[in-house]
C-alpha positions in Angstrom: 49.7 49.7 -49.8 47.5 47.6 -47.5 45.3 46.5 -50.4 48.4 45.3 -52.4 49.8 43.5 -49.4 46.4 42.0 -48.9 46.2 40.5 -52.4 49.8 39.1 -52.1 48.9 37.5 -48.7 45.6 36.0 -50.1 47.2 34.7 -53.2 50.1 32.9 -51.6 47.9 31.2 -49.0 45.1 30.1 -51.2 47.6 28.8 -53.8 49.2 26.7 -51.1 46.0 25.0 -49.8 44.8 24.3 -53.3 47.9 22.5 -54.2 48.1 20.7 -50.8 44.6 19.6 -51.3 45.2 17.9 -54.6 48.3 16.3 -53.6 46.4 14.8 -50.5 43.5 13.8 -52.9 45.9 12.1 -55.4 47.6 10.2 -52.6 44.3 9.0 -51.2 43.0 7.9 -54.6 46.3 6.1 -55.6 46.0 4.1 -52.3 42.4 3.1 -53.2 40.8 4.6 -50.2 37.4 3.9 -51.6 37.7 0.2 -50.6 36.8 1.0 -47.0 33.4 -0.2 -46.1 31.0 0.6 -43.1 33.0 1.5 -39.8 31.8 1.8 -36.3 31.3 5.3 -35.2 32.4 6.5 -31.7 31.1 9.6 -29.8 33.3 11.9 -31.8 31.0 12.6 -34.8 33.1 15.4 -36.4 36.7 16.0 -37.2 39.7 13.9 -38.2 38.7 11.1 -35.7 35.3 10.6 -37.2 34.5 7.0 -37.7 37.1 5.7 -35.4 36.7 3.2 -32.4 38.5 3.9 -29.3 40.8 1.0 -30.1 41.6 2.4 -33.5 42.3 5.9 -32.0 44.9 4.3 -29.9 46.5 2.7 -32.9 46.5 6.0 -34.8 48.0 7.8 -31.8 50.9 5.4 -31.9 51.5 5.3 -35.6 51.3 9.0 -36.2 53.3 9.9 -33.0 50.5 12.0 -31.9 51.0 14.1 -28.7 48.6 16.4 -26.9 49.4 20.1 -26.3 47.6 22.7 -24.3 47.8 26.5 -24.8 46.1 29.3 -23.0 44.7 32.7 -24.3 47.3 35.0 -25.6 49.9 32.4 -26.4 51.7 33.1 -29.7 53.0 30.2 -31.8 55.6 30.8 -34.5 56.2 28.8 -37.6 59.2 26.9 -36.2 57.0 25.4 -33.4 54.9 23.5 -36.0 57.8 22.1 -38.3 57.0 18.8 -39.8 53.7 18.5 -38.0 50.0 18.8 -38.5 48.0 20.3 -35.6 44.3 19.3 -35.0 42.4 21.6 -32.7 40.4 19.3 -30.4 38.9 22.1 -28.6 39.4 26.0 -28.4 40.1 28.8 -31.0 43.0 30.5 -32.6 43.6 32.9 -35.6 46.2 33.1 -38.1 47.7 36.7 -38.5 49.9 38.2 -41.1 52.0 41.3 -40.4 53.8 43.2 -43.2 57.0 45.0 -43.0 55.3 48.3 -42.3 53.5 46.8 -39.3 50.0 46.4 -40.9 48.2 43.4 -39.4 45.7 41.3 -41.3 43.6 38.4 -39.6 43.8 35.7 -42.3 41.7 33.0 -40.8 39.9 32.0 -37.5 40.6 28.3 -36.6 38.1 26.5 -34.5 37.4 23.1 -33.0 37.9 20.4 -35.6 40.1 22.6 -37.7 43.7 21.8 -38.8 46.8 23.9 -39.2 50.4 23.0 -40.3 53.6 24.9 -40.6 53.0 25.5 -44.4 50.2 27.6 -43.4 52.4 29.9 -41.3 55.2 30.6 -43.7 57.3 33.8 -44.3 56.6 35.6 -47.5 58.5 38.4 -48.8 57.9 41.2 -46.2 55.3 39.3 -44.6 55.4 37.2 -41.3 52.8 34.9 -40.0 51.9 33.5 -36.6 49.1 31.9 -34.6 47.4 33.6 -31.7 45.5 31.4 -29.2 42.1 33.1 -28.3 41.0 30.7 -25.5 42.2 27.7 -23.7 43.0 25.3 -26.5 43.8 21.6 -26.8 45.7 20.4 -29.8 46.7 17.1 -31.3 50.2 17.2 -32.8 51.0 14.5 -35.5 53.9 13.7 -37.8 53.2 15.4 -41.1 54.6 12.8 -43.5 52.9 9.8 -41.7 49.6 11.9 -41.4 49.5 12.4 -45.3 51.2 9.2 -46.6 50.2 6.7 -43.9 52.0 3.6 -43.0 53.7 1.0 -45.4 50.8 -1.3 -45.0 48.1 1.4 -46.1 45.9 -0.1 -43.4 42.2 1.0 -43.2 42.7 3.3 -40.2 45.0 5.5 -42.2 42.6 5.4 -45.3 39.9 6.6 -42.9 42.0 9.2 -41.4 43.1 10.5 -44.8 39.4 10.9 -45.9 38.7 12.9 -42.8 41.9 15.0 -43.3 40.6 15.9 -46.8 37.3 17.2 -45.3 39.3 19.2 -42.7 41.5 20.8 -45.5 38.4 21.4 -47.6 36.8 23.4 -44.8 39.8 25.7 -44.4 40.2 26.1 -48.1 36.5 27.2 -48.3 36.8 29.8 -45.6 40.1 31.1 -47.2 38.3 31.3 -50.4 35.4 33.2 -48.9 38.0 35.6 -47.3 39.7 36.2 -50.7 36.2 37.1 -52.3 35.5 39.6 -49.5 38.9 41.3 -49.4 39.5 41.7 -53.0 36.9 44.4 -53.3 38.3 47.6 -54.5 36.6 49.8 -52.1 35.6 49.7 -48.3 32.0 49.6 -49.4 32.4 46.6 -51.6 34.3 44.7 -48.9 31.6 45.4 -46.3 28.9 44.5 -48.7 30.6 41.1 -49.5 31.3 40.4 -45.9 27.6 41.2 -44.8 26.3 39.0 -47.5 28.5 36.2 -46.5 27.4 36.4 -42.9 23.7 36.3 -44.2 24.5 33.0 -46.0 26.3 31.6 -43.1 23.6 32.7 -40.5 20.6 31.9 -43.3 19.0 35.2 -42.2 19.2 38.9 -42.9 19.4 39.4 -39.2 22.7 38.4 -37.4 25.5 39.5 -35.1 28.9 40.3 -36.5 31.0 37.7 -34.8 34.1 39.7 -34.2 34.8 43.2 -32.7 35.0 46.2 -35.0 38.8 46.4 -34.8 39.0 42.6 -35.5 36.6 43.1 -38.7 38.9 46.0 -40.0 42.0 43.8 -39.7 40.1 40.9 -41.5 39.0 43.3 -44.2 42.5 45.1 -44.5 41.0 48.5 -44.0 41.3 51.3 -41.6 38.8 51.0 -38.7 37.8 54.6 -38.6 37.2 54.6 -42.4 35.2 51.3 -42.1 33.0 52.8 -39.2 32.3 55.9 -41.5 31.2 53.6 -44.2 28.9 51.6 -42.2 27.3 54.8 -40.9 26.7 55.8 -44.5 25.2 52.5 -45.3 23.0 52.8 -42.2 22.0 56.4 -43.3 21.1 55.2 -46.8 18.7 52.7 -45.5 20.8 49.7 -46.6 21.2 48.2 -43.1 20.2 48.5 -39.6 23.2 48.5 -37.2 23.3 48.4 -33.4 26.0 47.0 -31.2 27.2 44.7 -33.9 23.7 43.4 -34.7 23.0 43.8 -38.3 19.6 43.6 -40.4 20.2 43.8 -44.1 17.5 45.9 -45.7 18.2 45.9 -49.4 
């Protein structure tokens, strides 16, 4: 049941982001974004405001109806709170969670500083509900969805630059969703764990790393039972495949 639900959740979310990504790319290309030349870069080197001067940031805030929101650890955000908006995480962390009709919980994605989220990410599927959970004090820029994607009537340079940055942000989210899809489509707990540990090895560029979440969170991320997952990890350790102590892992094979 959990595996089937995981496949449905993964497929729906990944398909949405791929579609949204190509729509955004098409819009940018047709508006000749590539005409932009060199821009003056301010202190914000990453994220959707990359390449903006302070004065251009003020113009963008006004044009996109940007407002700043503040949330604290433990806050829950439902889909209707983000209708017709794109949220940009200026600082903090949240996670996208899915709950099926049987109460099974899956962690879909961790969202960090410079990530984006929109209501389309938190939609209700058949028997599946989605919501955001805030993991630490978080500051968010909320902006009009249509204006963010399509820009103003004049198609000015600040919107072209902004949409370039928006594509980069979407690409990062799509990449992580694709990685999760690869990990969680394994037929066995061993396969899922192996894919996850290999992914962490690539991210950390080392065979030695710390699993960045608790074991309970890892089980929710992999859509498996926590006790069964811990037994499998012990088997992998006993077989000489890994070293494991207090979430610190060394891949031996």
